[in-house]
C-alpha positions as a printed NumPy array, in Angstrom:
array([[ -5.626,   2.367,  -6.876],
       [ -3.521,   4.6  ,  -9.012],
       [ -1.038,   7.017,  -7.441],
       [ -3.167,   9.936,  -8.577],
       [ -6.126,   8.568,  -6.608],
       [ -3.969,   7.89 ,  -3.558],
       [ -2.677,  11.475,  -3.503],
       [ -6.264,  12.734,  -3.158],
       [ -6.662,  10.879,   0.165],
       [ -5.721,  12.303,   3.551],
       [ -2.639,  10.958,   5.298],
       [ -4.758,   9.118,   7.865],
       [ -6.843,   7.46 ,   5.14 ],
       [ -3.655,   6.339,   3.394],
       [ -2.31 ,   4.845,   6.621],
       [ -5.579,   3.002,   7.207],
       [ -5.597,   1.629,   3.652],
       [ -1.913,   0.687,   4.028],
       [ -2.742,  -1.386,   7.115],
       [ -5.607,  -3.054,   5.239],
       [ -3.345,  -3.793,   2.265],
       [ -0.674,  -5.3  ,   4.521],
       [ -3.287,  -7.494,   6.194],
       [ -4.58 ,  -8.618,   2.795],
       [ -1.03 ,  -9.394,   1.641],
       [ -0.43 , -11.503,   4.734],
       [ -3.656, -13.442,   4.099],
       [ -2.678, -13.973,   0.462],
       [  0.708, -15.32 ,   1.526],
       [ -0.958, -17.811,   3.87 ],
       [ -3.326, -18.881,   1.108],
       [ -0.41 , -19.338,  -1.281],
       [  1.496, -21.512,   1.189],
       [ -1.513, -23.701,   1.917],
       [ -2.334, -24.064,  -1.77 ],
       [ -5.674, -22.242,  -1.6  ],
       [ -4.609, -19.283,  -3.751],
       [ -5.333, -19.839,  -7.43 ],
       [ -4.512, -16.354,  -8.758],
       [ -0.915, -15.81 ,  -7.675],
       [ -0.72 , -12.488,  -9.52 ],
       [ -2.67 , -10.977,  -6.631],
       [  0.491, -11.23 ,  -4.509],
       [  2.354,  -8.948,  -6.89 ],
       [ -0.579,  -6.539,  -7.125],
       [ -0.823,  -6.345,  -3.364],
       [  2.912,  -5.695,  -2.945],
       [  2.783,  -2.912,  -5.515],
       [ -0.226,  -1.291,  -3.849],
       [  1.64 ,  -1.268,  -0.535],
       [  4.625,   0.323,  -2.265],
       [  2.389,   3.005,  -3.786],
       [  0.962,   3.892,  -0.38 ],
       [  4.435,   4.072,   1.139],
       [  5.712,   6.202,  -1.736],
       [  2.962,   8.784,  -1.347],
       [  3.497,   8.891,   2.424],
       [  7.22 ,   9.453,   1.888],
       [  6.533,  12.215,  -0.646],
       [  4.374,  14.005,   1.906],
       [  7.02 ,  13.567,   4.576],
       [  9.662,  15.126,   2.321],
       [  7.376,  18.003,   1.369],
       [  6.921,  18.756,   5.066],
       [ 10.683,  18.834,   5.602],
       [ 11.213,  21.165,   2.663],
       [  8.621,  23.544,   4.059],
       [ 10.383,  23.563,   7.448],
       [ 13.729,  24.593,   5.986]])
């Protein structure tokens, strides 16, 4: 997902997708350790997707603080 697509989601949808992405990353790490993972670039993609979700959540958090001031 691109950041533009993530920003169109609600906060709850982002949190749900973040949990799914973290679960997927954990599974990929286990597969990598056991030698079952053939495409190791998926680890990097998964980490970056998690970072994108967290970035958008933080942006929304900061926008809420600015509105409160």
